[in-house]
N, CA, C and O atoms as a GROMACS GRO file, in nm:
protein
  384
    1MET      N    1   9.942   7.859  12.948
    1MET     CA    2  10.008   7.723  12.858
    1MET      C    3   9.909   7.755  12.740
    1MET      O    4   9.791   7.790  12.745
    2ALA      N    5   9.990   7.732  12.634
    2ALA     CA    6   9.879   7.756  12.470
    2ALA      C    7   9.868   7.614  12.471
    2ALA      O    8   9.955   7.530  12.494
    3PRO      N    9   9.731   7.601  12.440
    3PRO     CA   10   9.723   7.528  12.359
    3PRO      C   11   9.772   7.467  12.251
    3PRO      O   12   9.832   7.544  12.176
    4PRO      N   13   9.765   7.311  12.202
    4PRO     CA   14   9.813   7.230  12.119
    4PRO      C   15   9.796   7.271  11.990
    4PRO      O   16   9.678   7.268  11.956
    5SER      N   17   9.894   7.317  11.884
    5SER     CA   18   9.926   7.347  11.779
    5SER      C   19   9.769   7.229  11.700
    5SER      O   20   9.756   7.117  11.750
    6LYS      N   21   9.688   7.264  11.606
    6LYS     CA   22   9.654   7.192  11.512
    6LYS      C   23   9.692   7.132  11.440
    6LYS      O   24   9.644   7.033  11.386
    7TYR      N   25   9.847   7.213  11.417
    7TYR     CA   26   9.910   7.207  11.244
    7TYR      C   27  10.004   7.137  11.297
    7TYR      O   28  10.021   7.161  11.416
    8SER      N   29  10.109   7.014  11.226
    8SER     CA   30  10.155   6.994  11.241
    8SER      C   31  10.280   7.081  11.196
    8SER      O   32  10.250   7.182  11.132
    9PRO      N   33  10.452   7.051  11.225
    9PRO     CA   34  10.542   7.135  11.185
    9PRO      C   35  10.542   7.131  11.041
    9PRO      O   36  10.529   7.228  10.966
   10GLU      N   37  10.561   6.978  11.001
   10GLU     CA   38  10.586   6.951  10.848
   10GLU      C   39  10.475   7.045  10.775
   10GLU      O   40  10.526   7.123  10.694
   11PHE      N   41  10.352   7.052  10.786
   11PHE     CA   42  10.182   7.114  10.750
   11PHE      C   43  10.289   7.240  10.706
   11PHE      O   44  10.352   7.263  10.603
   12ARG      N   45  10.277   7.317  10.853
   12ARG     CA   46  10.343   7.456  10.824
   12ARG      C   47  10.434   7.452  10.694
   12ARG      O   48  10.395   7.486  10.582
   13GLU      N   49  10.540   7.413  10.721
   13GLU     CA   50  10.633   7.432  10.620
   13GLU      C   51  10.602   7.411  10.456
   13GLU      O   52  10.638   7.482  10.362
   14GLU      N   53  10.548   7.326  10.456
   14GLU     CA   54  10.441   7.274  10.361
   14GLU      C   55  10.379   7.337  10.267
   14GLU      O   56  10.375   7.341  10.144
   15ALA      N   57  10.310   7.409  10.399
   15ALA     CA   58  10.170   7.527  10.400
   15ALA      C   59  10.265   7.652  10.316
   15ALA      O   60  10.224   7.695  10.208
   16VAL      N   61  10.390   7.700  10.376
   16VAL     CA   62  10.458   7.802  10.330
   16VAL      C   63  10.515   7.835  10.230
   16VAL      O   64  10.506   7.939  10.166
   17ARG      N   65  10.598   7.716  10.209
   17ARG     CA   66  10.680   7.644  10.072
   17ARG      C   67  10.561   7.659   9.973
   17ARG      O   68  10.594   7.742   9.888
   18ILE      N   69  10.477   7.626   9.958
   18ILE     CA   70  10.348   7.649   9.883
   18ILE      C   71  10.313   7.733   9.816
   18ILE      O   72  10.286   7.745   9.696
   19ALA      N   73  10.314   7.849   9.973
   19ALA     CA   74  10.231   7.961   9.926
   19ALA      C   75  10.355   8.060   9.889
   19ALA      O   76  10.312   8.166   9.845
   20LEU      N   77  10.476   8.055   9.894
   20LEU     CA   78  10.602   8.130   9.848
   20LEU      C   79  10.600   8.080   9.676
   20LEU      O   80  10.663   8.126   9.581
   21ALA      N   81  10.537   8.006   9.681
   21ALA     CA   82  10.588   7.928   9.537
   21ALA      C   83  10.472   7.960   9.431
   21ALA      O   84  10.475   7.978   9.310
   22SER      N   85  10.387   7.960   9.510
   22SER     CA   86  10.251   7.976   9.409
   22SER      C   87  10.306   8.129   9.346
   22SER      O   88  10.406   8.193   9.378
   23SER      N   89  10.185   8.164   9.233
   23SER     CA   90  10.106   8.256   9.183
   23SER      C   91  10.034   8.338   9.272
   23SER      O   92  10.030   8.445   9.334
   24LYS      N   93   9.980   8.228   9.243
   24LYS     CA   94   9.843   8.268   9.438
   24LYS      C   95   9.870   8.322   9.494
   24LYS      O   96   9.984   8.333   9.538
   25THR      N   97   9.744   8.401   9.531
   25THR     CA   98   9.796   8.467   9.662
   25THR      C   99   9.785   8.387   9.784
   25THR      O  100   9.728   8.277   9.782
   26VAL      N  101   9.828   8.427   9.869
   26VAL     CA  102   9.780   8.293  10.005
   26VAL      C  103   9.705   8.294  10.086
   26VAL      O  104   9.716   8.229  10.189
   27THR      N  105   9.539   8.428  10.035
   27THR     CA  106   9.412   8.374  10.073
   27THR      C  107   9.398   8.249  10.012
   27THR      O  108   9.366   8.149  10.076
   28GLU      N  109   9.428   8.248   9.848
   28GLU     CA  110   9.367   8.159   9.790
   28GLU      C  111   9.427   7.980   9.822
   28GLU      O  112   9.365   7.874   9.825
   29VAL      N  113   9.577   8.014   9.842
   29VAL     CA  114   9.584   7.897   9.867
   29VAL      C  115   9.585   7.871  10.036
   29VAL      O  116   9.593   7.763  10.094
   30GLY      N  117   9.576   7.975  10.081
   30GLY     CA  118   9.460   7.912  10.258
   30GLY      C  119   9.326   7.825  10.233
   30GLY      O  120   9.289   7.719  10.284
   31ARG      N  121   9.269   7.910  10.134
   31ARG     CA  122   9.175   7.846  10.117
   31ARG      C  123   9.160   7.674  10.023
   31ARG      O  124   9.084   7.580  10.044
   32GLU      N  125   9.275   7.696   9.911
   32GLU     CA  126   9.288   7.535   9.853
   32GLU      C  127   9.310   7.449  10.035
   32GLU      O  128   9.232   7.360  10.067
   33LEU      N  129   9.398   7.486  10.111
   33LEU     CA  130   9.454   7.384  10.188
   33LEU      C  131   9.317   7.357  10.312
   33LEU      O  132   9.341   7.290  10.412
   34GLU      N  133   9.206   7.405  10.294
   34GLU     CA  134   9.127   7.438  10.390
   34GLU      C  135   9.126   7.496  10.497
   34GLU      O  136   9.037   7.475  10.579
   35MET      N  137   9.271   7.617  10.528
   35MET     CA  138   9.248   7.648  10.682
   35MET      C  139   9.195   7.808  10.671
   35MET      O  140   9.125   7.869  10.590
   36ASN      N  141   9.234   7.828  10.738
   36ASN     CA  142   9.229   8.024  10.770
   36ASN      C  143   9.323   8.080  10.702
   36ASN      O  144   9.437   8.041  10.729
   37PRO      N  145   9.309   8.190  10.590
   37PRO     CA  146   9.432   8.250  10.499
   37PRO      C  147   9.463   8.344  10.597
   37PRO      O  148   9.532   8.425  10.535
   38GLU      N  149   9.452   8.390  10.736
   38GLU     CA  150   9.530   8.489  10.807
   38GLU      C  151   9.619   8.400  10.898
   38GLU      O  152   9.725   8.437  10.948
   39THR      N  153   9.564   8.285  10.912
   39THR     CA  154   9.715   8.157  10.935
   39THR      C  155   9.821   8.145  10.903
   39THR      O  156   9.933   8.150  10.956
   40LEU      N  157   9.747   8.111  10.734
   40LEU     CA  158   9.895   8.111  10.662
   40LEU      C  159   9.950   8.215  10.632
   40LEU      O  160  10.061   8.222  10.580
   41ARG      N  161   9.877   8.313  10.662
   41ARG     CA  162   9.958   8.427  10.608
   41ARG      C  163  10.090   8.533  10.721
   41ARG      O  164  10.172   8.619  10.691
   42GLY      N  165  10.043   8.457  10.872
   42GLY     CA  166  10.130   8.527  10.984
   42GLY      C  167  10.254   8.424  10.960
   42GLY      O  168  10.369   8.462  10.940
   43TRP      N  169  10.205   8.262  10.966
   43TRP     CA  170  10.329   8.174  10.869
   43TRP      C  171  10.422   8.207  10.823
   43TRP      O  172  10.537   8.176  10.856
   44VAL      N  173  10.367   8.314  10.691
   44VAL     CA  174  10.489   8.348  10.548
   44VAL      C  175  10.541   8.441  10.611
   44VAL      O  176  10.662   8.461  10.598
   45LYS      N  177  10.468   8.518  10.689
   45LYS     CA  178  10.522   8.651  10.772
   45LYS      C  179  10.661   8.609  10.853
   45LYS      O  180  10.769   8.662  10.829
   46LYS      N  181  10.645   8.531  10.927
   46LYS     CA  182  10.732   8.481  11.024
   46LYS      C  183  10.864   8.409  10.942
   46LYS      O  184  10.984   8.436  10.952
   47HIS      N  185  10.798   8.309  10.862
   47HIS     CA  186  10.893   8.287  10.744
   47HIS      C  187  11.004   8.320  10.682
   47HIS      O  188  11.103   8.249  10.664
   48ARG      N  189  10.975   8.492  10.631
   48ARG     CA  190  11.023   8.582  10.562
   48ARG      C  191  11.049   8.638  10.661
   48ARG      O  192  11.134   8.716  10.619
   49ALA      N  193  11.039   8.660  10.773
   49ALA     CA  194  11.147   8.766  10.900
   49ALA      C  195  11.240   8.691  10.890
   49ALA      O  196  11.339   8.723  10.823
   50ALA      N  197  11.230   8.568  10.958
   50ALA     CA  198  11.372   8.416  10.977
   50ALA      C  199  11.468   8.441  10.902
   50ALA      O  200  11.582   8.477  10.935
   51THR      N  201  11.393   8.411  10.718
   51THR     CA  202  11.503   8.405  10.604
   51THR      C  203  11.560   8.512  10.576
   51THR      O  204  11.683   8.521  10.578
   52GLU      N  205  11.461   8.633  10.537
   52GLU     CA  206  11.518   8.767  10.501
   52GLU      C  207  11.555   8.851  10.607
   52GLU      O  208  11.514   8.967  10.606
   53PRO      N  209  11.604   8.824  10.668
   53PRO     CA  210  11.613   9.016  10.787
   53PRO      C  211  11.663   9.110  10.723
   53PRO      O  212  11.780   9.094  10.687
   54CYS      N  213  11.620   9.192  10.701
   54CYS     CA  214  11.651   9.336  10.644
   54CYS      C  215  11.681   9.301  10.476
   54CYS      O  216  11.790   9.338  10.433
   55ALA      N  217  11.616   9.253  10.411
   55ALA     CA  218  11.635   9.246  10.286
   55ALA      C  219  11.593   9.340  10.197
   55ALA      O  220  11.643   9.366  10.087
   56ASP      N  221  11.487   9.394  10.256
   56ASP     CA  222  11.448   9.502  10.181
   56ASP      C  223  11.439   9.638  10.305
   56ASP      O  224  11.334   9.698  10.324
   57ALA      N  225  11.588   9.676  10.391
   57ALA     CA  226  11.568   9.768  10.424
   57ALA      C  227  11.623   9.866  10.297
   57ALA      O  228  11.684   9.842  10.193
   58GLY      N  229  11.586   9.953  10.341
   58GLY     CA  230  11.620  10.109  10.247
   58GLY      C  231  11.558  10.099  10.129
   58GLY      O  232  11.614  10.133  10.026
   59LEU      N  233  11.427  10.047  10.132
   59LEU     CA  234  11.336  10.055  10.059
   59LEU      C  235  11.239  10.094  10.034
   59LEU      O  236  11.156  10.028  10.096
   60VAL      N  237  11.166  10.210   9.941
   60VAL     CA  238  11.073  10.249   9.945
   60VAL      C  239  10.928  10.152   9.933
   60VAL      O  240  10.940  10.044   9.875
   61PRO      N  241  10.802  10.188   9.984
   61PRO     CA  242  10.710  10.068   9.991
   61PRO      C  243  10.694  10.038   9.809
   61PRO      O  244  10.675   9.917   9.798
   62GLY      N  245  10.695  10.092   9.697
   62GLY     CA  246  10.724  10.090   9.588
   62GLY      C  247  10.843   9.996   9.542
   62GLY      O  248  10.863   9.900   9.468
   63GLU      N  249  10.884  10.050   9.597
   63GLU     CA  250  11.005   9.904   9.539
   63GLU      C  251  11.023   9.823   9.626
   63GLU      O  252  11.120   9.766   9.577
   64ARG      N  253  10.994   9.744   9.770
   64ARG     CA  254  10.894   9.678   9.803
   64ARG      C  255  10.795   9.534   9.733
   64ARG      O  256  10.794   9.411   9.729
   65ALA      N  257  10.735   9.628   9.696
   65ALA     CA  258  10.597   9.548   9.606
   65ALA      C  259  10.665   9.497   9.482
   65ALA      O  260  10.656   9.374   9.470
   66ARG      N  261  10.748   9.574   9.361
   66ARG     CA  262  10.799   9.547   9.320
   66ARG      C  263  10.877   9.453   9.281
   66ARG      O  264  10.872   9.402   9.169
   67LEU      N  265  11.012   9.402   9.437
   67LEU     CA  266  11.119   9.309   9.461
   67LEU      C  267  10.999   9.226   9.488
   67LEU      O  268  10.988   9.146   9.396
   68ARG      N  269  10.880   9.209   9.598
   68ARG     CA  270  10.805   9.105   9.625
   68ARG      C  271  10.764   9.037   9.454
   68ARG      O  272  10.803   8.926   9.419
   69GLU      N  273  10.685   9.124   9.371
   69GLU     CA  274  10.678   9.074   9.265
   69GLU      C  275  10.780   8.991   9.173
   69GLU      O  276  10.755   8.879   9.127
   70LEU      N  277  10.874   9.050   9.156
   70LEU     CA  278  10.999   8.975   9.068
   70LEU      C  279  11.021   8.864   9.144
   70LEU      O  280  11.034   8.759   9.081
   71GLU      N  281  11.028   8.861   9.269
   71GLU     CA  282  11.077   8.736   9.314
   71GLU      C  283  10.958   8.631   9.323
   71GLU      O  284  10.984   8.525   9.380
   72ARG      N  285  10.852   8.647   9.280
   72ARG     CA  286  10.763   8.564   9.263
   72ARG      C  287  10.760   8.536   9.143
   72ARG      O  288  10.701   8.430   9.127
   73ARG      N  289  10.792   8.576   9.060
   73ARG     CA  290  10.802   8.592   8.893
   73ARG      C  291  10.895   8.477   8.945
   73ARG      O  292  10.876   8.356   8.960
   74ASN      N  293  11.013   8.566   8.968
   74ASN     CA  294  11.147   8.514   8.921
   74ASN      C  295  11.115   8.317   9.015
   74ASN      O  296  11.160   8.208   8.979
   75ARG      N  297  11.074   8.331   9.068
   75ARG     CA  298  11.022   8.144   9.080
   75ARG      C  299  10.894   8.091   9.046
   75ARG      O  300  10.861   7.990   9.109
   76GLU      N  301  10.824   8.130   8.970
   76GLU     CA  302  10.739   8.110   8.886
   76GLU      C  303  10.776   8.035   8.747
   76GLU      O  304  10.709   7.954   8.682
   77LEU      N  305  10.932   8.100   8.717
   77LEU     CA  306  11.030   8.120   8.641
   77LEU      C  307  11.083   7.983   8.647
   77LEU      O  308  11.044   7.887   8.580
   78GLU      N  309  11.158   7.985   8.717
   78GLU     CA  310  11.214   7.876   8.780
   78GLU      C  311  11.093   7.724   8.788
   78GLU      O  312  11.134   7.614   8.751
   79MET      N  313  10.988   7.738   8.826
   79MET     CA  314  10.946   7.582   8.841
   79MET      C  315  10.899   7.538   8.679
   79MET      O  316  10.901   7.418   8.650
   80GLU      N  317  10.854   7.648   8.569
   80GLU     CA  318  10.863   7.619   8.483
   80GLU      C  319  10.932   7.563   8.390
   80GLU      O  320  10.892   7.498   8.294
   81ASN      N  321  11.076   7.599   8.432
   81ASN     CA  322  11.211   7.565   8.345
   81ASN      C  323  11.224   7.457   8.408
   81ASN      O  324  11.262   7.374   8.326
   82ALA      N  325  11.211   7.403   8.524
   82ALA     CA  326  11.245   7.286   8.612
   82ALA      C  327  11.140   7.201   8.520
   82ALA      O  328  11.212   7.146   8.437
   83PHE      N  329  11.039   7.173   8.500
   83PHE     CA  330  10.913   7.126   8.482
   83PHE      C  331  10.980   7.107   8.267
   83PHE      O  332  10.985   6.999   8.208
   84LEU      N  333  11.009   7.213   8.217
   84LEU     CA  334  11.046   7.212   8.061
   84LEU      C  335  11.159   7.108   8.060
   84LEU      O  336  11.138   7.000   8.003
   85LYS      N  337  11.278   7.134   8.120
   85LYS     CA  338  11.406   7.037   8.200
   85LYS      C  339  11.365   6.871   8.198
   85LYS      O  340  11.414   6.781   8.129
   86LYS      N  341  11.279   6.867   8.277
   86LYS     CA  342  11.219   6.734   8.311
   86LYS      C  343  11.127   6.649   8.172
   86LYS      O  344  11.125   6.527   8.155
   87ALA      N  345  11.059   6.750   8.089
   87ALA     CA  346  10.968   6.725   8.017
   87ALA      C  347  11.136   6.682   7.893
   87ALA      O  348  11.133   6.567   7.849
   88ALA      N  349  11.239   6.753   7.855
   88ALA     CA  350  11.284   6.724   7.754
   88ALA      C  351  11.380   6.602   7.750
   88ALA      O  352  11.398   6.525   7.656
   89ALA      N  353  11.456   6.600   7.912
   89ALA     CA  354  11.468   6.411   7.926
   89ALA      C  355  11.351   6.333   7.925
   89ALA      O  356  11.381   6.219   7.889
   90TYR      N  357  11.256   6.342   7.944
   90TYR     CA  358  11.153   6.252   7.904
   90TYR      C  359  11.179   6.215   7.757
   90TYR      O  360  11.188   6.103   7.706
   91PHE      N  361  11.186   6.307   7.716
   91PHE     CA  362  11.097   6.263   7.549
   91PHE      C  363  11.257   6.245   7.452
   91PHE      O  364  11.278   6.180   7.349
   92ALA      N  365  11.329   6.309   7.515
   92ALA     CA  366  11.462   6.230   7.500
   92ALA      C  367  11.515   6.129   7.528
   92ALA      O  368  11.633   6.162   7.520
   93ARG      N  369  11.514   6.061   7.546
   93ARG     CA  370  11.468   5.865   7.641
   93ARG      C  371  11.360   5.795   7.580
   93ARG      O  372  11.369   5.673   7.578
   94ASP      N  373  11.239   5.860   7.522
   94ASP     CA  374  11.124   5.787   7.445
   94ASP      C  375  11.177   5.768   7.339
   94ASP      O  376  11.221   5.865   7.277
   95PRO      N  377  11.189   5.590   7.271
   95PRO     CA  378  11.224   5.574   7.180
   95PRO      C  379  11.174   5.587   7.039
   95PRO      O  380  11.222   5.521   6.947
   96ARG      N  381  11.043   5.701   7.020
   96ARG     CA  382  10.913   5.716   6.939
   96ARG      C  383  11.025   5.807   6.837
   96ARG      O  384  10.986   5.859   6.733
   0.00000   0.00000   0.00000
């Protein structure tokens, strides 16, 4: 029988979400969360395998790296866009 996990499922999900959405490396995110970066890397790998099976099948390693980088950049731009929409809405309702 395996020992009980030190991390809750909610913490795992949130850590993976942060790691995937961040422009930082998994190692940097793991250190910020005060956990072993390799543990987080394993969670991210499992998440990707569960949510993106065969998403990059048939790609050569260089194409996979490029695809990953483009996906990361896309997430980053989506977060920036969401922030700008919120800021625009805030200033649009401010009567100054």
